[in-house]
C-alpha positions as CSV (number, residue, x, y, z in Angstrom):
1,G,17.5,-7.8,-3.1
2,I,18.5,-7.5,-6.7
3,D,18.0,-4.4,-9.0
4,L,18.3,-4.9,-12.7
5,Y,18.3,-2.2,-15.4
6,P,17.8,-4.0,-18.7
7,T,17.4,-0.8,-20.7
8,S,17.6,2.9,-20.1
9,G,14.5,3.9,-18.1
10,T,13.6,0.4,-17.0
11,R,14.1,-1.2,-13.6
12,I,13.3,-4.7,-12.3
13,T,13.7,-5.4,-8.6
14,A,13.4,-8.6,-6.6
15,T,13.6,-8.6,-2.8
16,V,13.2,-11.3,-0.2
17,F,12.9,-10.2,3.4
18,Q,12.2,-11.5,6.9
19,R,10.7,-9.9,10.0
20,R,11.4,-11.7,13.3
21,E,9.7,-10.5,16.5
22,K,9.8,-11.7,20.1
23,N,7.4,-11.1,22.9
24,D,4.6,-9.3,21.0
25,I,1.4,-8.7,22.8
26,D,-2.0,-8.8,21.0
27,Y,-5.6,-9.1,22.1
28,V,-7.2,-12.4,21.3
29,R,-10.7,-13.8,21.8
30,T,-12.1,-17.2,21.2
31,S,-15.6,-16.0,19.9
32,L,-17.4,-12.9,18.8
33,N,-19.0,-12.7,22.3
34,S,-15.9,-13.4,24.3
35,P,-13.9,-10.5,25.8
36,W,-10.5,-9.6,24.3
37,Q,-7.6,-10.9,26.4
38,A,-4.0,-9.8,26.2
39,T,-1.9,-12.6,24.9
40,N,1.9,-12.8,24.6
41,F,3.3,-14.3,21.4
42,D,6.9,-15.5,22.2
43,R,8.0,-15.7,18.6
44,L,6.6,-14.4,15.3
45,H,8.4,-14.8,12.0
46,F,7.3,-13.4,8.7
47,T,8.9,-14.0,5.3
48,G,8.1,-12.1,2.3
49,A,9.1,-11.4,-1.3
50,E,8.5,-8.4,-3.5
51,L,8.8,-8.1,-7.3
52,A,8.6,-4.7,-9.1
53,F,8.8,-3.4,-12.6
54,E,9.2,0.3,-13.4
55,A,9.5,1.8,-16.9
56,R,9.7,5.3,-18.3
57,L,7.3,5.5,-21.2
58,K,8.5,8.4,-23.2
59,K,10.2,11.3,-21.4
60,S,7.2,12.3,-19.2
61,Q,5.4,9.1,-18.4
62,Q,6.1,6.3,-15.9
63,L,4.5,2.9,-15.4
64,G,4.9,0.7,-12.3
65,I,3.8,-2.8,-11.5
66,Q,4.5,-4.4,-8.1
67,Y,3.6,-7.6,-6.3
68,T,4.3,-8.4,-2.6
69,A,3.7,-11.7,-0.8
70,L,4.0,-12.2,3.0
71,H,3.8,-15.4,5.0
72,G,3.6,-15.7,8.8
73,D,4.8,-18.9,10.4
74,Q,2.6,-18.7,13.5
75,E,-1.2,-18.6,13.4
76,V,-3.8,-17.9,16.0
77,S,-5.2,-21.1,17.4
78,S,-8.3,-22.5,15.5
79,G,-11.5,-20.4,16.1
80,A,-9.6,-17.6,17.9
81,Q,-9.4,-14.0,16.5
82,A,-6.4,-11.7,17.1
83,K,-7.0,-7.9,17.0
84,Y,-3.9,-6.6,15.3
85,L,-1.0,-9.1,14.5
86,F,-2.9,-11.4,12.2
87,S,-4.5,-8.9,9.9
88,Y,-1.4,-8.4,7.8
89,P,-1.6,-8.3,3.9
90,R,-0.7,-11.8,2.6
91,E,-0.6,-10.5,-1.0
92,E,-0.7,-7.1,-2.6
93,A,-0.5,-6.2,-6.3
94,I,-0.3,-2.6,-7.5
95,A,-0.3,-1.0,-11.0
96,S,0.5,2.7,-11.3
97,W,0.9,5.3,-14.1
98,Q,1.9,8.9,-14.0
99,I,2.5,11.7,-16.5
100,L,4.1,15.1,-16.1
101,S,3.0,17.3,-19.1
102,T,5.3,19.9,-20.6
103,R,2.8,22.5,-19.2
104,G,3.3,21.3,-15.6
105,L,0.2,19.1,-15.1
106,L,1.0,16.0,-13.0
107,A,-1.5,13.1,-13.3
108,R,-1.2,9.9,-11.4
109,T,-3.4,6.8,-11.0
110,R,-2.9,3.8,-8.9
111,V,-4.9,0.5,-8.7
112,G,-4.2,-2.0,-6.0
113,V,-5.5,-5.3,-4.8
114,T,-4.9,-6.4,-1.2
115,N,-5.5,-9.9,0.2
116,R,-5.3,-9.8,4.0
117,F,-5.0,-12.8,6.3
118,N,-8.4,-14.0,7.3
119,Q,-10.2,-11.4,5.3
120,R,-11.5,-11.1,1.7
121,A,-9.4,-9.4,-0.9
122,Y,-10.3,-5.8,-1.9
123,A,-9.3,-3.3,-4.6
124,L,-8.6,0.4,-4.3
125,W,-8.3,3.0,-7.0
126,D,-6.7,6.4,-6.4
127,V,-6.1,9.4,-8.7
128,D,-4.0,12.5,-8.1
129,L,-3.9,15.7,-10.2
130,A,-1.6,18.6,-9.5
131,W,-0.2,21.7,-11.2
132,R,3.6,21.8,-10.8
133,E,4.4,25.2,-12.3
134,K,4.6,28.6,-10.8
135,R,4.5,29.3,-7.0
136,I,0.9,28.5,-6.4
137,R,0.1,24.9,-7.1
138,P,-3.4,23.5,-6.8
139,Y,-3.9,19.8,-6.4
140,L,-6.7,17.2,-6.2
141,Q,-6.5,13.8,-4.5
142,L,-9.2,11.3,-5.1
143,R,-9.0,8.2,-2.8
144,N,-10.9,4.9,-3.0
145,L,-12.8,5.8,-6.1
146,S,-14.3,2.3,-6.2
147,N,-15.8,3.1,-2.7
148,T,-14.6,-0.2,-1.5
149,S,-15.5,-1.2,2.1
150,Y,-12.5,-2.7,3.8
151,Q,-10.6,-3.0,7.1
152,E,-6.9,-2.9,7.6
153,I,-7.4,-3.7,11.3
154,V,-10.3,-6.0,12.3
155,N,-13.5,-4.0,13.1
156,V,-11.9,-0.6,12.1
157,A,-13.6,0.5,8.9
158,M,-11.4,2.5,6.5
159,P,-12.8,5.6,4.7
160,G,-14.9,5.2,1.6
161,R,-14.6,7.4,-1.5
162,S,-13.0,10.8,-0.6
163,A,-11.6,13.9,-2.2
164,L,-9.0,16.4,-1.0
165,V,-8.5,19.7,-2.7
166,G,-5.7,22.0,-1.8
167,I,-3.1,24.6,-2.8
168,E,0.6,24.3,-2.2
169,L,2.6,27.4,-1.9
170,C,6.2,27.0,-3.2
171,L,8.5,29.6,-1.7
172,V,11.7,28.2,-3.2
173,C,10.8,26.4,-6.4
174,P,13.3,24.3,-8.3
175,R,13.7,25.1,-12.0
176,R,12.8,22.4,-14.5
């Protein structure tokens, strides 16, 4: 891959990658009513590319944009369905922004769109808030704010909208 730093606080990356696998086993069926059968895939090759842009906007803000594409050179035979191997994300685009205020409030948001092989594309929106000062640091994580229904693995539904509230106790805190 290549990393470019055109200005102070700005980074552009471009990466091409390959994943080569041999003798992978997946469960395959020919119709929705057929039983899953273990199937050996002698050779699987995936080729991908990733482009990313990161910029520091002022001293305390960061913006990120990323795009990844992945292509598999072997497909399941027509009409068949594989349980795991062929549910990979073919394309994914992510935009993120974060700020760390001078008073210690960290706010971050991330919006991503994923297009998986043999599935429809879906979007997810996440937000994080955290207090980064003192020893006791409360935080809030909001996931899938759009309440998108999606599956990373066929027939395994991922969680809808959720929230996590917590407190982090910092015993040895770095000075800012």
